[in-house]
C-alpha positions in Angstrom: -18.3 -3.5 -20.0 -15.1 -2.9 -18.0 -12.3 -5.4 -17.5 -13.3 -5.8 -13.8 -16.9 -6.7 -14.8 -15.8 -9.3 -17.3 -13.2 -10.8 -15.0 -13.4 -14.4 -13.7 -10.8 -13.7 -11.0 -9.9 -10.8 -8.8 -6.8 -9.0 -10.2 -5.6 -8.1 -6.6 -6.0 -11.4 -4.7 -6.5 -14.1 -7.4 -9.7 -15.5 -5.8 -12.8 -16.0 -8.0 -14.4 -12.6 -8.6 -17.8 -14.0 -7.6 -16.6 -14.6 -4.0 -17.6 -12.1 -1.4 -15.1 -9.9 0.5 -13.4 -8.0 -2.3 -14.0 -4.6 -0.8 -10.3 -4.3 0.3 -9.2 -5.4 -3.2 -11.3 -2.6 -4.7 -9.5 -0.1 -2.5 -6.1 -1.5 -3.5 -7.0 -1.4 -7.2 -7.2 2.4 -7.1 -3.5 2.7 -6.1 -1.7 -0.6 -7.2 -1.3 -2.5 -10.5 -3.0 -5.8 -10.9 -1.1 -8.7 -9.4 -3.2 -11.6 -10.8 -4.5 -12.3 -14.3 -8.3 -11.5 -14.3 -8.8 -14.2 -17.0 -7.0 -17.2 -15.4 -6.1 -16.2 -11.8 -2.3 -16.8 -12.3 0.2 -14.6 -10.6 1.6 -12.0 -13.0 5.1 -10.5 -13.4 4.7 -6.9 -12.4 7.2 -4.1 -13.0 6.5 -0.6 -11.5 8.5 2.3 -12.9 8.3 6.1 -12.1 6.1 6.6 -15.2 3.7 3.6 -14.9 3.6 -0.2 -14.7 3.5 -3.4 -16.8 1.9 -6.7 -15.8 2.5 -9.8 -17.8 0.6 -13.1 -17.7 2.4 -16.1 -19.2 -0.9 -17.1 -20.9 -2.7 -13.9 -21.7 0.0 -11.3 -22.5 0.8 -7.9 -21.1 -1.2 -5.0 -19.5 0.2 -1.5 -19.1 -0.8 1.6 -17.3 
């Protein structure tokens, strides 16, 4: 199971993942780092560098590319 399938919240807009209308979010996901925590829906601190990105949730830790 991927992170997106297990997510409670959309990592691009922060809305519940079960809501309709996430087609645009899926397209953004291909090019952009996550902006919201998929577990709690909180806005994450995101840093983009030339070699990748890091996204940090205050409750659930850090993700990297």
